C-alpha positions in Angstrom: -15.9 -18.5 46.6 -19.2 -16.9 47.5 -17.5 -15.0 50.4 -14.8 -13.7 48.0 -17.4 -12.4 45.5 -19.4 -10.8 48.3 -16.2 -9.1 49.6 -15.2 -7.6 46.2 -18.6 -6.4 44.9 -18.8 -3.5 47.4 -15.2 -2.5 46.5 -15.6 -2.8 42.6 -19.2 -1.5 42.3 -18.4 2.2 43.0 -15.7 2.1 40.3 -18.0 0.5 37.8 -20.6 3.2 38.5 -18.0 5.9 38.0 -16.6 4.5 34.7 -19.1 6.3 32.4 -18.4 9.6 34.2 -14.6 9.1 33.9 -14.9 8.3 30.2 -17.0 11.5 29.6 -14.1 13.5 31.2 -11.7 12.1 28.7 -10.0 15.1 26.8 -10.7 15.5 23.1 -7.1 15.3 21.7 -8.1 16.9 18.4 -9.7 20.0 20.0 -8.0 23.0 18.6 -5.9 21.0 16.1 -6.2 22.4 12.5 -5.0 20.3 9.6 -4.4 21.9 6.2 -4.6 20.6 2.7 -7.1 17.8 3.4 -5.3 16.5 6.5 -7.3 14.8 9.3 -6.7 14.9 13.0 -6.2 11.5 14.6 -5.4 11.2 18.3 -4.2 14.8 18.4 -1.9 14.7 15.3 -2.6 15.5 11.7 -2.6 12.6 9.3 -1.6 14.2 6.0 -2.8 13.2 2.5 -0.3 12.1 -0.1 2.0 14.9 -1.1 1.9 16.9 2.1 3.8 16.8 5.4 4.4 18.9 8.5 2.6 19.2 11.9 -0.4 20.7 10.2 0.2 19.2 6.7 1.3 22.7 5.6 4.3 21.6 3.6 4.1 20.4 0.0 6.4 17.5 -0.8 8.5 17.5 -4.0 7.3 14.6 -6.1 9.9 11.9 -7.0 8.5 11.8 -10.5 5.6 12.9 -12.7 3.8 10.6 -15.0 2.3 12.2 -18.1 -1.0 10.4 -18.8 -1.9 12.3 -21.9 -1.2 15.3 -24.1 -3.6 17.6 -25.8 -2.1 19.8 -28.5 -4.4 22.9 -28.8 -2.2 25.1 -30.9 0.7 24.9 -33.4 1.9 26.8 -36.5 -0.1 25.2 -39.4 2.4 26.7 -41.9 6.1 27.2 -42.0 7.6 30.5 -41.1 7.5 31.5 -44.8 3.8 30.6 -45.0 4.3 27.3 -46.9 3.0 23.8 -46.3 4.9 21.5 -44.0 4.7 18.8 -46.7 5.5 18.9 -50.4 1.8 18.8 -51.3 0.5 22.4 -50.7 -2.9 21.1 -49.6 -1.6 18.6 -47.0 -1.1 19.4 -43.4 1.8 18.4 -41.1 2.4 14.9 -39.9 2.8 15.8 -36.3 4.4 13.9 -33.4 5.6 15.0 -29.9 9.0 14.8 -28.4 10.1 15.6 -24.8 13.7 16.8 -24.6 16.1 18.5 -22.4 17.2 22.0 -23.7 20.5 20.3 -24.7 18.6 18.1 -27.2 18.7 14.8 -25.3 15.4 13.1 -26.0 13.5 11.8 -22.9 10.5 10.5 -24.8 9.2 10.4 -28.3 5.6 9.6 -29.5 5.2 6.4 -31.4 3.5 7.1 -34.7 2.2 10.5 -35.7 -1.0 12.4 -36.8 -1.3 12.6 -40.6 -2.1 15.8 -42.5 -3.0 17.9 -39.5 -4.6 21.3 -40.0 -6.0 23.8 -37.6 -9.5 22.2 -37.9 -8.1 18.9 -36.6 -7.2 20.5 -33.2 -7.1 19.5 -30.5 -4.8 16.5 -31.0 -5.1 14.1 -28.1 -2.2 11.7 -27.4 -2.7 8.9 -24.8 0.5 7.0 -25.1 0.7 3.3 -24.3 4.1 3.8 -22.8 3.6 6.9 -20.8 6.5 9.2 -20.2 7.8 9.6 -16.6 9.8 12.7 -15.7 12.1 12.0 -12.8 13.9 15.4 -12.9 10.8 17.3 -11.9 12.5 20.7 -11.2 14.7 21.0 -14.4 13.8 22.6 -17.7 12.3 20.4 -20.3 11.1 21.2 -23.8 8.0 19.8 -25.5 8.6 19.8 -29.3 6.4 19.1 -32.2 7.9 17.7 -35.4 6.6 17.0 -38.9 7.4 13.5 -39.9 8.9 13.4 -43.4 9.4 9.6 -43.7 13.0 8.8 -44.4 14.0 12.5 -44.4 15.0 14.5 -41.4 11.8 15.7 -39.6 10.9 19.4 -39.7 10.8 21.2 -36.4 7.4 22.7 -36.1 7.7 24.4 -32.8 8.0 23.9 -29.1 7.4 25.1 -25.6 10.1 25.2 -22.9 8.9 24.8 -19.3 11.1 25.7 -16.3 9.9 22.6 -14.4 6.8 20.4 -14.3 6.6 20.7 -10.6 5.8 24.0 -8.9 5.4 24.3 -5.1 2.7 26.9 -5.6 0.6 24.6 -7.7 -1.0 22.1 -5.4 -0.6 19.1 -7.6 -3.0 20.2 -10.3 -4.0 17.2 -12.5 -3.7 19.4 -15.6 -0.7 21.5 -16.6 -1.0 24.0 -19.5 2.2 24.8 -21.2 2.4 27.6 -23.7 0.1 30.6 -23.7 -1.4 33.2 -26.0 2.1 34.4 -27.1 3.4 30.9 -27.9 3.1 29.2 -31.2 2.6 25.9 -29.5 0.2 25.1 -26.6 0.0 21.7 -25.0 -2.1 20.6 -22.1 -0.8 17.7 -20.0 -2.8 15.3 -17.8 -0.4 14.3 -15.1 0.0 12.1 -12.0 2.4 13.0 -9.2 4.4 10.2 -7.6 6.2 10.3 -4.2 
């Protein structure tokens, strides 16, 4: 056994001495690799964050759905188009609730409960629903509507905002989406979560 060890040591020793030098010559596989949108190079390839794909993480994926975590109503018409009160009492404000619908009128989600006697001084109205709406058709038009609850009577339509789609490939998964604008009677800010 001693003779075998003595025979192999002179053969193996040069390789053992060269091992650190051979490892230092190892090529950096990530040299020159640029990953976009928060991607990280791993062994020469980009590992992309959720929502991005492609060799350099340059392509934004279309989400399979968007969860609406909360709504913030920042603007609505506090009087009817004729200047009257939404309710039969002239001093009371609207009893506001939110509905999400397709332009055809099909309701996707409706707020449980409502805000009572809302006036401009009560804004913003923040709705954090227990059952959060999930929009699966992220590229179709949807309408966010506000109604005035009239008890057993048909609710009054207060106003709404139509949006072409909740998902936009030029908006890199913004956690907040503002729908409406200065020319709209209704403005709503959405806090959202993208799902893939």
